[in-house]
mmCIF file of the C-alpha atoms, coordinates in Angstrom:
data_MODEL
# 
_entry.id   MODEL 
# 
loop_
_atom_site.group_PDB 
_atom_site.id 
_atom_site.type_symbol 
_atom_site.label_atom_id 
_atom_site.label_alt_id 
_atom_site.label_comp_id 
_atom_site.label_asym_id 
_atom_site.label_entity_id 
_atom_site.label_seq_id 
_atom_site.pdbx_PDB_ins_code 
_atom_site.Cartn_x 
_atom_site.Cartn_y 
_atom_site.Cartn_z 
_atom_site.occupancy 
_atom_site.B_iso_or_equiv 
_atom_site.pdbx_formal_charge 
_atom_site.auth_seq_id 
_atom_site.auth_comp_id 
_atom_site.auth_asym_id 
_atom_site.auth_atom_id 
_atom_site.pdbx_PDB_model_num 
ATOM 1   C CA . MET A 1 1   ? -68.138 75.052  52.805 1.00 0.00 ? 1   MET A CA 1 
ATOM 2   C CA . ARG A 1 2   ? -69.823 72.659  50.353 1.00 0.00 ? 2   ARG A CA 1 
ATOM 3   C CA . ARG A 1 3   ? -71.259 69.202  51.614 1.00 0.00 ? 3   ARG A CA 1 
ATOM 4   C CA . THR A 1 4   ? -70.841 66.439  49.441 1.00 0.00 ? 4   THR A CA 1 
ATOM 5   C CA . LEU A 1 5   ? -73.753 64.151  49.127 1.00 0.00 ? 5   LEU A CA 1 
ATOM 6   C CA . LYS A 1 6   ? -73.759 60.046  48.989 1.00 0.00 ? 6   LYS A CA 1 
ATOM 7   C CA . ARG A 1 7   ? -75.444 59.111  45.670 1.00 0.00 ? 7   ARG A CA 1 
ATOM 8   C CA . HIS A 1 8   ? -77.873 56.388  45.496 1.00 0.00 ? 8   HIS A CA 1 
ATOM 9   C CA . ARG A 1 9   ? -77.500 53.942  42.485 1.00 0.00 ? 9   ARG A CA 1 
ATOM 10  C CA . GLY A 1 10  ? -79.901 51.479  41.007 1.00 0.00 ? 10  GLY A CA 1 
ATOM 11  C CA . LYS A 1 11  ? -79.708 48.126  39.920 1.00 0.00 ? 11  LYS A CA 1 
ATOM 12  C CA . ASN A 1 12  ? -76.464 48.430  38.195 1.00 0.00 ? 12  ASN A CA 1 
ATOM 13  C CA . PHE A 1 13  ? -72.780 47.850  39.310 1.00 0.00 ? 13  PHE A CA 1 
ATOM 14  C CA . SER A 1 14  ? -70.106 50.029  37.703 1.00 0.00 ? 14  SER A CA 1 
ATOM 15  C CA . VAL A 1 15  ? -66.862 47.837  37.542 1.00 0.00 ? 15  VAL A CA 1 
ATOM 16  C CA . ALA A 1 16  ? -65.480 50.195  40.464 1.00 0.00 ? 16  ALA A CA 1 
ATOM 17  C CA . GLU A 1 17  ? -67.841 49.103  42.732 1.00 0.00 ? 17  GLU A CA 1 
ATOM 18  C CA . GLU A 1 18  ? -67.730 45.753  41.967 1.00 0.00 ? 18  GLU A CA 1 
ATOM 19  C CA . ARG A 1 19  ? -64.116 45.711  42.703 1.00 0.00 ? 19  ARG A CA 1 
ATOM 20  C CA . ILE A 1 20  ? -64.492 47.680  46.106 1.00 0.00 ? 20  ILE A CA 1 
ATOM 21  C CA . LEU A 1 21  ? -67.177 44.631  46.700 1.00 0.00 ? 21  LEU A CA 1 
ATOM 22  C CA . HIS A 1 22  ? -65.036 41.987  46.320 1.00 0.00 ? 22  HIS A CA 1 
ATOM 23  C CA . GLN A 1 23  ? -62.388 43.230  48.293 1.00 0.00 ? 23  GLN A CA 1 
ATOM 24  C CA . LEU A 1 24  ? -64.392 43.944  51.066 1.00 0.00 ? 24  LEU A CA 1 
ATOM 25  C CA . VAL A 1 25  ? -65.938 40.826  51.019 1.00 0.00 ? 25  VAL A CA 1 
ATOM 26  C CA . ASP A 1 26  ? -62.446 38.929  50.701 1.00 0.00 ? 26  ASP A CA 1 
ATOM 27  C CA . THR A 1 27  ? -61.700 41.173  53.803 1.00 0.00 ? 27  THR A CA 1 
ATOM 28  C CA . HIS A 1 28  ? -64.506 39.755  55.869 1.00 0.00 ? 28  HIS A CA 1 
ATOM 29  C CA . LYS A 1 29  ? -64.113 36.049  54.471 1.00 0.00 ? 29  LYS A CA 1 
ATOM 30  C CA . ASP A 1 30  ? -63.865 34.337  57.218 1.00 0.00 ? 30  ASP A CA 1 
ATOM 31  C CA . VAL A 1 31  ? -66.914 34.990  58.801 1.00 0.00 ? 31  VAL A CA 1 
ATOM 32  C CA . LEU A 1 32  ? -69.231 34.826  55.425 1.00 0.00 ? 32  LEU A CA 1 
ATOM 33  C CA . SER A 1 33  ? -67.672 31.202  54.417 1.00 0.00 ? 33  SER A CA 1 
ATOM 34  C CA . ASN A 1 34  ? -68.898 29.600  57.706 1.00 0.00 ? 34  ASN A CA 1 
ATOM 35  C CA . LYS A 1 35  ? -70.854 26.712  56.894 1.00 0.00 ? 35  LYS A CA 1 
ATOM 36  C CA . LYS A 1 36  ? -72.785 26.848  60.174 1.00 0.00 ? 36  LYS A CA 1 
ATOM 37  C CA . ASN A 1 37  ? -76.640 27.436  59.905 1.00 0.00 ? 37  ASN A CA 1 
ATOM 38  C CA . ASP A 1 38  ? -77.485 28.243  63.548 1.00 0.00 ? 38  ASP A CA 1 
ATOM 39  C CA . ALA A 1 39  ? -79.020 31.460  64.664 1.00 0.00 ? 39  ALA A CA 1 
ATOM 40  C CA . ALA A 1 40  ? -75.502 33.191  66.047 1.00 0.00 ? 40  ALA A CA 1 
ATOM 41  C CA . THR A 1 41  ? -73.914 32.482  63.080 1.00 0.00 ? 41  THR A CA 1 
ATOM 42  C CA . TRP A 1 42  ? -76.933 34.124  60.559 1.00 0.00 ? 42  TRP A CA 1 
ATOM 43  C CA . LYS A 1 43  ? -76.697 37.131  63.248 1.00 0.00 ? 43  LYS A CA 1 
ATOM 44  C CA . LEU A 1 44  ? -73.037 37.493  62.836 1.00 0.00 ? 44  LEU A CA 1 
ATOM 45  C CA . LYS A 1 45  ? -73.115 37.083  58.950 1.00 0.00 ? 45  LYS A CA 1 
ATOM 46  C CA . SER A 1 46  ? -75.778 39.803  59.152 1.00 0.00 ? 46  SER A CA 1 
ATOM 47  C CA . ASP A 1 47  ? -73.745 42.156  60.638 1.00 0.00 ? 47  ASP A CA 1 
ATOM 48  C CA . THR A 1 48  ? -70.670 41.914  59.016 1.00 0.00 ? 48  THR A CA 1 
ATOM 49  C CA . TRP A 1 49  ? -72.756 42.514  55.616 1.00 0.00 ? 49  TRP A CA 1 
ATOM 50  C CA . ALA A 1 50  ? -73.904 45.516  57.204 1.00 0.00 ? 50  ALA A CA 1 
ATOM 51  C CA . LYS A 1 51  ? -70.612 46.482  58.238 1.00 0.00 ? 51  LYS A CA 1 
ATOM 52  C CA . ILE A 1 52  ? -69.388 45.768  54.350 1.00 0.00 ? 52  ILE A CA 1 
ATOM 53  C CA . ALA A 1 53  ? -72.242 48.081  53.211 1.00 0.00 ? 53  ALA A CA 1 
ATOM 54  C CA . GLU A 1 54  ? -71.038 50.705  55.651 1.00 0.00 ? 54  GLU A CA 1 
ATOM 55  C CA . GLU A 1 55  ? -67.485 50.349  54.231 1.00 0.00 ? 55  GLU A CA 1 
ATOM 56  C CA . PHE A 1 56  ? -68.879 50.149  50.638 1.00 0.00 ? 56  PHE A CA 1 
ATOM 57  C CA . CYS A 1 57  ? -70.376 53.441  51.049 1.00 0.00 ? 57  CYS A CA 1 
ATOM 58  C CA . THR A 1 58  ? -67.042 55.102  52.550 1.00 0.00 ? 58  THR A CA 1 
ATOM 59  C CA . GLN A 1 59  ? -65.159 54.205  49.662 1.00 0.00 ? 59  GLN A CA 1 
ATOM 60  C CA . SER A 1 60  ? -67.288 54.208  46.462 1.00 0.00 ? 60  SER A CA 1 
ATOM 61  C CA . GLY A 1 61  ? -69.760 57.479  47.571 1.00 0.00 ? 61  GLY A CA 1 
ATOM 62  C CA . VAL A 1 62  ? -72.377 54.893  46.567 1.00 0.00 ? 62  VAL A CA 1 
ATOM 63  C CA . VAL A 1 63  ? -75.156 54.125  48.886 1.00 0.00 ? 63  VAL A CA 1 
ATOM 64  C CA . ARG A 1 64  ? -76.510 50.493  48.455 1.00 0.00 ? 64  ARG A CA 1 
ATOM 65  C CA . ASN A 1 65  ? -78.259 48.186  51.432 1.00 0.00 ? 65  ASN A CA 1 
ATOM 66  C CA . TRP A 1 66  ? -76.236 45.113  52.473 1.00 0.00 ? 66  TRP A CA 1 
ATOM 67  C CA . GLU A 1 67  ? -79.142 42.807  50.651 1.00 0.00 ? 67  GLU A CA 1 
ATOM 68  C CA . ALA A 1 68  ? -78.328 44.252  47.769 1.00 0.00 ? 68  ALA A CA 1 
ATOM 69  C CA . LEU A 1 69  ? -74.679 43.648  47.834 1.00 0.00 ? 69  LEU A CA 1 
ATOM 70  C CA . ARG A 1 70  ? -75.128 40.126  49.423 1.00 0.00 ? 70  ARG A CA 1 
ATOM 71  C CA . ASP A 1 71  ? -77.404 39.323  46.520 1.00 0.00 ? 71  ASP A CA 1 
ATOM 72  C CA . LYS A 1 72  ? -75.136 40.977  44.181 1.00 0.00 ? 72  LYS A CA 1 
ATOM 73  C CA . TYR A 1 73  ? -71.928 39.246  45.379 1.00 0.00 ? 73  TYR A CA 1 
ATOM 74  C CA . THR A 1 74  ? -73.945 35.677  45.522 1.00 0.00 ? 74  THR A CA 1 
ATOM 75  C CA . ASN A 1 75  ? -75.002 35.821  41.753 1.00 0.00 ? 75  ASN A CA 1 
ATOM 76  C CA . THR A 1 76  ? -71.698 37.047  40.648 1.00 0.00 ? 76  THR A CA 1 
ATOM 77  C CA . LYS A 1 77  ? -69.948 33.952  42.265 1.00 0.00 ? 77  LYS A CA 1 
ATOM 78  C CA . ARG A 1 78  ? -72.695 31.748  40.885 1.00 0.00 ? 78  ARG A CA 1 
ATOM 79  C CA . LYS A 1 79  ? -72.464 32.993  37.601 1.00 0.00 ? 79  LYS A CA 1 
ATOM 80  C CA . GLU A 1 80  ? -68.341 32.766  37.576 1.00 0.00 ? 80  GLU A CA 1 
ATOM 81  C CA . ARG A 1 81  ? -68.877 29.107  38.430 1.00 0.00 ? 81  ARG A CA 1 
ATOM 82  C CA . ARG A 1 82  ? -71.416 28.590  35.633 1.00 0.00 ? 82  ARG A CA 1 
ATOM 83  C CA . CYS A 1 83  ? -68.732 30.918  32.979 1.00 0.00 ? 83  CYS A CA 1 
ATOM 84  C CA . ASN A 1 84  ? -65.553 28.677  34.564 1.00 0.00 ? 84  ASN A CA 1 
ATOM 85  C CA . GLY A 1 85  ? -66.903 25.341  33.709 1.00 0.00 ? 85  GLY A CA 1 
ATOM 86  C CA . GLU A 1 86  ? -68.250 26.284  30.141 1.00 0.00 ? 86  GLU A CA 1 
ATOM 87  C CA . THR A 1 87  ? -64.541 27.745  29.517 1.00 0.00 ? 87  THR A CA 1 
ATOM 88  C CA . LEU A 1 88  ? -63.080 24.920  30.733 1.00 0.00 ? 88  LEU A CA 1 
ATOM 89  C CA . GLY A 1 89  ? -65.401 22.576  28.581 1.00 0.00 ? 89  GLY A CA 1 
ATOM 90  C CA . TYR A 1 90  ? -64.022 24.811  25.458 1.00 0.00 ? 90  TYR A CA 1 
ATOM 91  C CA . PHE A 1 91  ? -60.649 24.744  26.335 1.00 0.00 ? 91  PHE A CA 1 
ATOM 92  C CA . SER A 1 92  ? -60.946 21.150  26.978 1.00 0.00 ? 92  SER A CA 1 
ATOM 93  C CA . SER A 1 93  ? -62.264 20.827  22.976 1.00 0.00 ? 93  SER A CA 1 
ATOM 94  C CA . GLN A 1 94  ? -59.525 22.894  22.150 1.00 0.00 ? 94  GLN A CA 1 
ATOM 95  C CA . SER A 1 95  ? -56.701 20.985  23.430 1.00 0.00 ? 95  SER A CA 1 
ATOM 96  C CA . GLU A 1 96  ? -58.492 17.903  21.722 1.00 0.00 ? 96  GLU A CA 1 
ATOM 97  C CA . GLU A 1 97  ? -58.152 19.410  18.478 1.00 0.00 ? 97  GLU A CA 1 
ATOM 98  C CA . LEU A 1 98  ? -54.628 20.727  19.013 1.00 0.00 ? 98  LEU A CA 1 
ATOM 99  C CA . ASN A 1 99  ? -53.717 16.763  19.863 1.00 0.00 ? 99  ASN A CA 1 
ATOM 100 C CA . ASP A 1 100 ? -54.913 15.969  16.750 1.00 0.00 ? 100 ASP A CA 1 
ATOM 101 C CA . TYR A 1 101 ? -52.927 18.766  14.729 1.00 0.00 ? 101 TYR A CA 1 
ATOM 102 C CA . THR A 1 102 ? -49.766 17.105  16.292 1.00 0.00 ? 102 THR A CA 1 
ATOM 103 C CA . ASP A 1 103 ? -50.855 13.585  15.796 1.00 0.00 ? 103 ASP A CA 1 
ATOM 104 C CA . GLY A 1 104 ? -51.437 14.098  12.058 1.00 0.00 ? 104 GLY A CA 1 
ATOM 105 C CA . ASN A 1 105 ? -47.577 15.314  11.850 1.00 0.00 ? 105 ASN A CA 1 
ATOM 106 C CA . CYS A 1 106 ? -48.241 18.899  11.465 1.00 0.00 ? 106 CYS A CA 1 
ATOM 107 C CA . LEU A 1 107 ? -45.888 20.131  12.772 1.00 0.00 ? 107 LEU A CA 1 
ATOM 108 C CA . SER A 1 108 ? -45.055 23.906  11.099 1.00 0.00 ? 108 SER A CA 1 
ATOM 109 C CA . GLU A 1 109 ? -46.685 27.176  12.268 1.00 0.00 ? 109 GLU A CA 1 
ATOM 110 C CA . SER A 1 110 ? -48.843 27.239  8.876  1.00 0.00 ? 110 SER A CA 1 
ATOM 111 C CA . CYS A 1 111 ? -50.905 24.309  10.388 1.00 0.00 ? 111 CYS A CA 1 
ATOM 112 C CA . TYR A 1 112 ? -52.386 26.506  13.031 1.00 0.00 ? 112 TYR A CA 1 
ATOM 113 C CA . PRO A 1 113 ? -52.417 29.998  11.874 1.00 0.00 ? 113 PRO A CA 1 
ATOM 114 C CA . SER A 1 114 ? -56.030 30.850  13.439 1.00 0.00 ? 114 SER A CA 1 
ATOM 115 C CA . LEU A 1 115 ? -54.667 30.504  16.686 1.00 0.00 ? 115 LEU A CA 1 
ATOM 116 C CA . ILE A 1 116 ? -51.638 32.814  15.856 1.00 0.00 ? 116 ILE A CA 1 
ATOM 117 C CA . ASP A 1 117 ? -53.614 35.201  14.030 1.00 0.00 ? 117 ASP A CA 1 
ATOM 118 C CA . PHE A 1 118 ? -55.866 35.500  17.018 1.00 0.00 ? 118 PHE A CA 1 
ATOM 119 C CA . GLU A 1 119 ? -53.181 36.257  19.512 1.00 0.00 ? 119 GLU A CA 1 
ATOM 120 C CA . GLU A 1 120 ? -51.668 38.887  17.449 1.00 0.00 ? 120 GLU A CA 1 
ATOM 121 C CA . SER A 1 121 ? -54.987 40.295  16.297 1.00 0.00 ? 121 SER A CA 1 
ATOM 122 C CA . GLU A 1 122 ? -55.764 41.076  20.209 1.00 0.00 ? 122 GLU A CA 1 
ATOM 123 C CA . ILE A 1 123 ? -52.263 42.156  21.248 1.00 0.00 ? 123 ILE A CA 1 
ATOM 124 C CA . LEU A 1 124 ? -52.571 44.701  18.260 1.00 0.00 ? 124 LEU A CA 1 
ATOM 125 C CA . ALA A 1 125 ? -56.242 45.765  18.354 1.00 0.00 ? 125 ALA A CA 1 
ATOM 126 C CA . PRO A 1 126 ? -56.934 48.919  19.454 1.00 0.00 ? 126 PRO A CA 1 
ATOM 127 C CA . SER A 1 127 ? -58.587 49.282  22.997 1.00 0.00 ? 127 SER A CA 1 
ATOM 128 C CA . GLU A 1 128 ? -62.224 49.704  22.908 1.00 0.00 ? 128 GLU A CA 1 
ATOM 129 C CA . PRO A 1 129 ? -63.856 52.193  25.238 1.00 0.00 ? 129 PRO A CA 1 
ATOM 130 C CA . GLN A 1 130 ? -64.609 50.884  28.702 1.00 0.00 ? 130 GLN A CA 1 
ATOM 131 C CA . TYR A 1 131 ? -67.918 49.267  29.320 1.00 0.00 ? 131 TYR A CA 1 
ATOM 132 C CA . GLU A 1 132 ? -70.011 48.277  32.617 1.00 0.00 ? 132 GLU A CA 1 
ATOM 133 C CA . ALA A 1 133 ? -69.715 44.590  32.953 1.00 0.00 ? 133 ALA A CA 1 
ATOM 134 C CA . SER A 1 134 ? -70.033 42.041  35.652 1.00 0.00 ? 134 SER A CA 1 
ATOM 135 C CA . TYR A 1 135 ? -67.539 39.522  36.740 1.00 0.00 ? 135 TYR A CA 1 
ATOM 136 C CA . SER A 1 136 ? -69.268 36.784  35.872 1.00 0.00 ? 136 SER A CA 1 
ATOM 137 C CA . GLU A 1 137 ? -68.811 37.842  32.419 1.00 0.00 ? 137 GLU A CA 1 
ATOM 138 C CA . CYS A 1 138 ? -66.474 35.554  30.202 1.00 0.00 ? 138 CYS A CA 1 
ATOM 139 C CA . SER A 1 139 ? -64.309 38.454  29.150 1.00 0.00 ? 139 SER A CA 1 
ATOM 140 C CA . GLN A 1 140 ? -62.579 38.772  25.791 1.00 0.00 ? 140 GLN A CA 1 
ATOM 141 C CA . ASP A 1 141 ? -59.360 38.592  27.949 1.00 0.00 ? 141 ASP A CA 1 
ATOM 142 C CA . ALA A 1 142 ? -60.093 35.159  29.595 1.00 0.00 ? 142 ALA A CA 1 
ATOM 143 C CA . LYS A 1 143 ? -60.737 33.611  26.250 1.00 0.00 ? 143 LYS A CA 1 
ATOM 144 C CA . LYS A 1 144 ? -57.436 35.228  24.893 1.00 0.00 ? 144 LYS A CA 1 
ATOM 145 C CA . ASN A 1 145 ? -55.627 33.500  27.738 1.00 0.00 ? 145 ASN A CA 1 
ATOM 146 C CA . TYR A 1 146 ? -56.935 30.190  27.048 1.00 0.00 ? 146 TYR A CA 1 
ATOM 147 C CA . TRP A 1 147 ? -56.168 30.411  23.443 1.00 0.00 ? 147 TRP A CA 1 
ATOM 148 C CA . VAL A 1 148 ? -52.808 31.701  24.366 1.00 0.00 ? 148 VAL A CA 1 
ATOM 149 C CA . ALA A 1 149 ? -52.306 28.419  26.443 1.00 0.00 ? 149 ALA A CA 1 
ATOM 150 C CA . GLY A 1 150 ? -53.450 26.401  23.771 1.00 0.00 ? 150 GLY A CA 1 
ATOM 151 C CA . VAL A 1 151 ? -51.002 27.590  20.926 1.00 0.00 ? 151 VAL A CA 1 
ATOM 152 C CA . ALA A 1 152 ? -48.380 27.467  24.473 1.00 0.00 ? 152 ALA A CA 1 
ATOM 153 C CA . LEU A 1 153 ? -49.407 23.800  24.372 1.00 0.00 ? 153 LEU A CA 1 
ATOM 154 C CA . LEU A 1 154 ? -48.852 22.839  20.507 1.00 0.00 ? 154 LEU A CA 1 
ATOM 155 C CA . LYS A 1 155 ? -45.442 24.651  20.891 1.00 0.00 ? 155 LYS A CA 1 
ATOM 156 C CA . MET A 1 156 ? -44.266 22.272  23.301 1.00 0.00 ? 156 MET A CA 1 
ATOM 157 C CA . GLN A 1 157 ? -45.682 19.326  21.726 1.00 0.00 ? 157 GLN A CA 1 
ATOM 158 C CA . GLN A 1 158 ? -44.154 20.706  18.466 1.00 0.00 ? 158 GLN A CA 1 
ATOM 159 C CA . GLN A 1 159 ? -40.790 20.632  20.556 1.00 0.00 ? 159 GLN A CA 1 
ATOM 160 C CA . TYR A 1 160 ? -41.321 16.919  21.844 1.00 0.00 ? 160 TYR A CA 1 
ATOM 161 C CA . HIS A 1 161 ? -41.967 15.670  18.478 1.00 0.00 ? 161 HIS A CA 1 
ATOM 162 C CA . ARG A 1 162 ? -38.662 17.214  17.297 1.00 0.00 ? 162 ARG A CA 1 
ATOM 163 C CA . ASP A 1 163 ? -36.838 15.931  20.351 1.00 0.00 ? 163 ASP A CA 1 
ATOM 164 C CA . GLU A 1 164 ? -38.271 12.209  19.407 1.00 0.00 ? 164 GLU A CA 1 
ATOM 165 C CA . ASN A 1 165 ? -37.292 12.904  15.731 1.00 0.00 ? 165 ASN A CA 1 
ATOM 166 C CA . ALA A 1 166 ? -33.791 13.799  16.593 1.00 0.00 ? 166 ALA A CA 1 
ATOM 167 C CA . ARG A 1 167 ? -33.544 10.877  19.362 1.00 0.00 ? 167 ARG A CA 1 
ATOM 168 C CA . GLN A 1 168 ? -34.940 8.173   16.774 1.00 0.00 ? 168 GLN A CA 1 
ATOM 169 C CA . ALA A 1 169 ? -31.934 9.306   14.209 1.00 0.00 ? 169 ALA A CA 1 
ATOM 170 C CA . GLU A 1 170 ? -29.709 9.277   16.678 1.00 0.00 ? 170 GLU A CA 1 
ATOM 171 C CA . ARG A 1 171 ? -30.790 5.832   17.511 1.00 0.00 ? 171 ARG A CA 1 
ATOM 172 C CA . HIS A 1 172 ? -30.831 4.761   13.851 1.00 0.00 ? 172 HIS A CA 1 
ATOM 173 C CA . SER A 1 173 ? -26.690 6.218   13.599 1.00 0.00 ? 173 SER A CA 1 
ATOM 174 C CA . ILE A 1 174 ? -26.274 3.683   16.521 1.00 0.00 ? 174 ILE A CA 1 
ATOM 175 C CA . GLU A 1 175 ? -27.951 0.861   15.088 1.00 0.00 ? 175 GLU A CA 1 
ATOM 176 C CA . MET A 1 176 ? -26.326 1.488   11.740 1.00 0.00 ? 176 MET A CA 1 
ATOM 177 C CA . GLU A 1 177 ? -23.277 1.963   13.563 1.00 0.00 ? 177 GLU A CA 1 
ATOM 178 C CA . LYS A 1 178 ? -23.430 -1.492  15.103 1.00 0.00 ? 178 LYS A CA 1 
ATOM 179 C CA . HIS A 1 179 ? -24.320 -3.212  12.429 1.00 0.00 ? 179 HIS A CA 1 
ATOM 180 C CA . ARG A 1 180 ? -21.053 -2.298  10.281 1.00 0.00 ? 180 ARG A CA 1 
ATOM 181 C CA . LEU A 1 181 ? -19.151 -2.892  13.216 1.00 0.00 ? 181 LEU A CA 1 
ATOM 182 C CA . GLU A 1 182 ? -20.522 -6.613  13.231 1.00 0.00 ? 182 GLU A CA 1 
ATOM 183 C CA . LEU A 1 183 ? -20.053 -6.914  9.490  1.00 0.00 ? 183 LEU A CA 1 
ATOM 184 C CA . HIS A 1 184 ? -16.555 -5.980  9.724  1.00 0.00 ? 184 HIS A CA 1 
ATOM 185 C CA . ASN A 1 185 ? -16.015 -8.371  12.438 1.00 0.00 ? 185 ASN A CA 1 
ATOM 186 C CA . LEU A 1 186 ? -17.654 -11.011 10.787 1.00 0.00 ? 186 LEU A CA 1 
ATOM 187 C CA . ARG A 1 187 ? -15.343 -10.349 7.705  1.00 0.00 ? 187 ARG A CA 1 
ATOM 188 C CA . LEU A 1 188 ? -12.096 -10.447 9.862  1.00 0.00 ? 188 LEU A CA 1 
ATOM 189 C CA . LYS A 1 189 ? -13.539 -13.610 11.774 1.00 0.00 ? 189 LYS A CA 1 
ATOM 190 C CA . ASN A 1 190 ? -13.801 -15.373 7.874  1.00 0.00 ? 190 ASN A CA 1 
ATOM 191 C CA . HIS A 1 191 ? -10.249 -14.145 6.990  1.00 0.00 ? 191 HIS A CA 1 
ATOM 192 C CA . LEU A 1 192 ? -8.642  -15.713 9.864  1.00 0.00 ? 192 LEU A CA 1 
ATOM 193 C CA . LEU A 1 193 ? -10.662 -18.958 9.191  1.00 0.00 ? 193 LEU A CA 1 
ATOM 194 C CA . GLU A 1 194 ? -9.168  -18.804 5.395  1.00 0.00 ? 194 GLU A CA 1 
ATOM 195 C CA . LEU A 1 195 ? -5.588  -18.312 6.515  1.00 0.00 ? 195 LEU A CA 1 
ATOM 196 C CA . GLU A 1 196 ? -5.958  -21.196 8.999  1.00 0.00 ? 196 GLU A CA 1 
ATOM 197 C CA . ILE A 1 197 ? -7.280  -23.441 6.474  1.00 0.00 ? 197 ILE A CA 1 
ATOM 198 C CA . GLU A 1 198 ? -4.074  -22.067 3.986  1.00 0.00 ? 198 GLU A CA 1 
ATOM 199 C CA . GLU A 1 199 ? -1.552  -22.850 6.802  1.00 0.00 ? 199 GLU A CA 1 
ATOM 200 C CA . ARG A 1 200 ? -3.037  -26.243 7.460  1.00 0.00 ? 200 ARG A CA 1 
ATOM 201 C CA . PHE A 1 201 ? -2.773  -27.172 3.724  1.00 0.00 ? 201 PHE A CA 1 
ATOM 202 C CA . GLU A 1 202 ? 0.650   -25.632 3.664  1.00 0.00 ? 202 GLU A CA 1 
ATOM 203 C CA . ARG A 1 203 ? 1.586   -27.966 6.539  1.00 0.00 ? 203 ARG A CA 1 
ATOM 204 C CA . ARG A 1 204 ? 0.778   -30.814 4.362  1.00 0.00 ? 204 ARG A CA 1 
# 
């Protein structure tokens, strides 16, 4: 019977390997996230990483030592935090631009064609070949999600302005009706006063 040999890989991790690594770390996160710095805790963490290396080899068929797995995971999380910070800053600036659009009474879809075009082009574009990439990289999907959120925000602001315009029109209509009734009431009072004056003259 042919025996399956474990493959030794170099520095680069495939997408499947990264996914397996993250799943294994998540399974043991209670131990790995312990903030204590005593010798017993460090020993427990080292043993846990060794166990992760064994499980990684079993699931992926690739032999990697636990130090390489730990370094890979640590670098990935560090780059993810940096990437998330950059993306949040990017979305914040885009949100300010969206507010500028709505503050300028730009309420039609023609005011933001770049956002719609981007969204549609991403949905309709043919899929690209898969490639090995780190979880830490800012993927195109993440950028698209922030653009979609920006479009949703703009549409919500549009609806708010429409509702506000409708409320203002309703308030204006009520004020005009109130003014009309006040004028009518004033005319009735004047007419009544004229009748009273005429009646007094007739009595004389």
